[in-house]
N, C-alpha and C positions, 0 to 999 in steps of 0.2 A: 242652289242648295248644295250641290255636290262640291262646289268650291269651298264652302264654309266647312264641310266635314273634312275635306282634305287639309285645310288650314288648321283645324282643331287637332287632327291626328298627328300633324307634323310638330306641333308645339310641345307635347309631352316628351318627345324624344330629345328635344333640345334642352329641356330643363332637368334631365336625369342627373343625379349627383355623380361626380367622378370618384373613382376609387382612390383612396389615400395610400400612398406608398409607405411601407414600414421603414422607420428610421432606426438605424443601428446605434445612433448616438444616445438614444434615450434608454437603452437597455441597461439595467444595473449589472455591475460586475459580480461574479460569484464570490462569496466570502471564502477566505482561506480555511481549510479544514482545521478542526480543533483537535483532531487525533494525531498521533505521531505517524511516521511513515509505516507502510505495510511491512517493510523489512524489519523494522524495530519491533513491531507488534508480534510478528511471527517468531523472531529470535527470543523475545521475552517469554512467549507462550511455551516454547520448547524447553527453555531453561527452567521455568517455574513448574512445569508438569513433571519433570524428572522421571519419565517413564523409562524402564530398563530396556524394553524392546523398541523404543521410539514412540513418538506421539503421532496419532493419526490426524488426518485432515479434519475430521469431525471434531476431535478434541481440541485442536488448535483453534478452529472457528468458535467453539463454545467458550474457550478461554478469552479470546479477543472480544467476543460479545459481552462477556461478564465484566471485563476490566475497562472497556472503552465503550462509549455510547456511539456505536456506528451501525450502519445498515449493512448487515452481512450479505444480503443479496447483491448489493452493488460492489462489495469488496471481494467476493468469491473469485472472480476471474483474476484479480490482481494477486490474491494469495496463491492461487494455483500457478500463475506465471512465475512468482518469486520462488516457490518451492522447486519448480522444474529448473530454473536458472541456477539456483544454488547447488542443486545436486550435480549439475554439469560442471560448475566451477570447483566443486569439491568441499564447500563449506558444510554442507549437509550430506548425510548418508541415508539412502533410502533402504530400510531394512525389509520392507514388504511392499508388494504391489508394483504397479507400473504407472508412469506418468505422474500426475499429481495425487493419485489415489495411493493409499498404503500408509506406512509409518515412516517417520523421519526422526533422525537424531543427529546431534552435532558430531562432526568428524573430530578426530583427535587434533588436527591442526586448527579446526574452528573453535574448539574449547580453549586452546592456549591463547589464541589471538583475542578472545573476548575478555579475558581477565586482565586487569591492569597490572603492568609489570612493576614490581617493587624495586626501588633503587637500593642496591647493595653497596655498602661502603667497603672498600678494600683497605685493610689495615696493614700497614707496613711493619714488618717485623724488624726490630732493631736488634742486631746481634750484640750480645752482652760481652764485648771484648774488654778484657781488663785494661784499664788505662793506668799507667805508672807515672 
């Protein structure tokens, strides 16, 4: 009898299912985002808000949320990173606060570069010399 119980107890261990390995080939690729780049959204928000003392981070996020269907909780770190980097590069000026908090407005050089340049035609002046 003891031999039969030992044989029975050994059989279930041999028939246990093996764990399946996860395959990375079957994972679907993430779709491309339908919204524009964070830099374009922040730039558009600051220009459209037209605040005299600069636009705050909260106001920028509200404008982006109302204009584009995005998850602001996921985009907040990217917005903060963009604001910090553009202040360092000189495109934006931080009027109040420190870091990503406070108010931001376009610098004088940032406003000029954003507007498309108009082609001006140079007119040659022809001197009216009397011809005889």
